N, C-alpha and C positions, 0 to 999 in steps of 0.2 A: 490786831484783830485776827482771830483764828478763822480758818476757812468755814467752820461750822457756823460761827457768828455771822460771817458775810452771807452765807446761804440763807440764814434766818432773816437777815435784813432785806435781802432781795425778795424773799417770799412775802414778807410783810408789805413791801412796796407794791408788789403785784396784786396782792389781795386788796390793798387800799384803792388802787386804780380801778380794779374790777368792781369794787363796791360803789365807787363814785359813778362809774359808767351805768351800773344797774339803777342807781338812784335817779340819774338823769333820764334814763329810759322810762322809769316808772312815772316820772313827772309829766310825760307827754299824755294828753287826754286822748282817749280812744272813743270814737263815735261809731255806733252800730245800730242797726235796726233788727229787732227781735220779734218773733212771733210769741204768743203767750204759750206757756207750758201746757195749759189745760184747754187750749183752743177756745177761749172765751169769746163768744160772739160780740160784735160791736154794741148791740142793744143792751148788753149786760155789763159792759166795762165800767160805767160810772157807778154801778151798785157795789163794786168790789172795793173793799178796804185795802186789799193787797193783791197784786197780780204777779205771779211767778213767771220769770222769763223762760223761754225755751233754752235748752242746754247750750246750743250754739247760735250765733247770730245768723240771720238770713242774708244780711248785707253787712259786711265789716268795713273798716276803714280801707283795707287793702283792695276792696271791691270798688271803691269810689275813685273815679278819675278826677272829677271836679263837681262843685256845687255852685250854682249861680244865685246870689242873694236877691237879684231883681226878678228873675224868671222862675226861681225855685226849682230849677232843673237839676237833676242828678244824672251825671254821665257815668255809666258803669262799665266795668270790664265785660267782655263777651260772656264769660262764665257766669257772672252774677246776673246778667240780663237773661240768660237762658234759664237760670233758676226761677226767676220771676215768671217767665213764660210757662214754665211747667207747674207753677203753684196752683193748687186747686182753690179757686175763689168762688164761693156760692153767691147767689144774688143778694144775700143779706150781708155780704162782706166777710173779710178775715182780719181780725184785729192785729195791730202791730204796735210796738213801742219804740220810740226813738230814744236811745240811751247814750249817756256819756259816762264812761267807766262803769258800765252796767247799772247806772242809776237812771231810771226813767225821767225824761224831760217833758215829753208829751206823748199822747197816744193817737192813733188814727186807724184807718182800715184800708186794706187792699180792696179794690172794688172792680167789678166787671162792668164794662160799658153795656152789657146785655141786661143789666138790672133795671127794673122799673121802679125800684124803691129809692126814696130820697134818704140823704144822710147828712146830719149836722155835725161835721167833723172834718179832719184832714184826711184826704184820700190819696192813694197812689193807684192809678188805673192799671189793671193787668194788661201787659202788652199783647197785641194780636199775635205776634210770632217773632221768632229769633231773627227774621230777615229785616225787621224794623231797625232804625237807628237805636243804639243802646242807651237811650235817654228816657227817664221817667220824670214826671213832674209831681211835686207835692202840691195838690190842689186843695182849695177850701170848699167844702160842701160837694154834694152830688145831687142832681146832675149839673148844678151851676152854683157859683159863689153866693147867689141870693138865698140858698138854703143853709148858709152857714151863719151862726151867730157867735158872739164872743170875740175874744182877742185872738190875734194871729200869733201862733207860737213858733212858726217855722224858722225865724231868725233869732231865737233866744241867744243871749250872750255866750252861754256855755257851749252851744252848738257851733257858733261862729268861731269861738276861740279854738275849739278842737280842730276844725277844718283849716283854720289859719296856721296852726302849729304844723299840720301835716302838709301845708303848701298846696291845698286843693280848693282854695276859695277864689271864686270869681265874683268881683264886686261891681261889674259894669256890663252892659250889653255888648255882644259881639257885633261886628259890622253887618253880618247877615241878619241879625235881629233888628238893627237900626233900619235896614232897607224895608222892613215890614211895617214900620211905624207910619202913622199919618204924616203928610207933608209938613203940617204946621209944627208938630212935635219934633220932627226930624230937624227942622231949621233951628229950633231952640236948642236942641241937644248938641248940634254940630258947633254952635257958637261957644259952647262950654267944653269943646274938645273931648267929647265922649269917646271912650276907648275901652277895650277889654283889658283888665288887669288881673293877674293871678297871684294869690298869696299876699295881698295887701289889705289894709283895713278899708271899710266903706268910706 
């Protein structure tokens, strides 16, 4: 085999390996939260046949440290949490879409605790300030879950799958959360060995 033929063979092998690596990377689902491109208010979202996403996600997978399937809490990086603190949220809310690979799974609204208007949808309350713990909760309804109707979309399989692939899924309560439970529930849960697990299935 000539040196030129050997060079071509090595080059072909390198390209094959790089192609397989790229294919594997592409297979990993990407979860992100986007604002709407045209700043569509929440009260008009259901009237839209198509909603265009903002060019860049407000919260990407790299911004998420963990998601708890029981408490629906998102723990964020400091930079992502600060972006939420700086987000301009009117009393009528700011629409967002939770997407996997840029395909919307469900929509909701960032909401301010200062609002006196109710909302029948998934909400993320705007943090009071960057000094708060970098955790936000995907809530049902505003100002309380009783204002929400319909199915709960927060733990849809495609969302859970993307978070599990990224190793950011928490499927049980932490010990600090257990301490806040009523005594009767705590006793029941302790018998079942409740613990915090990351990156495992529910």
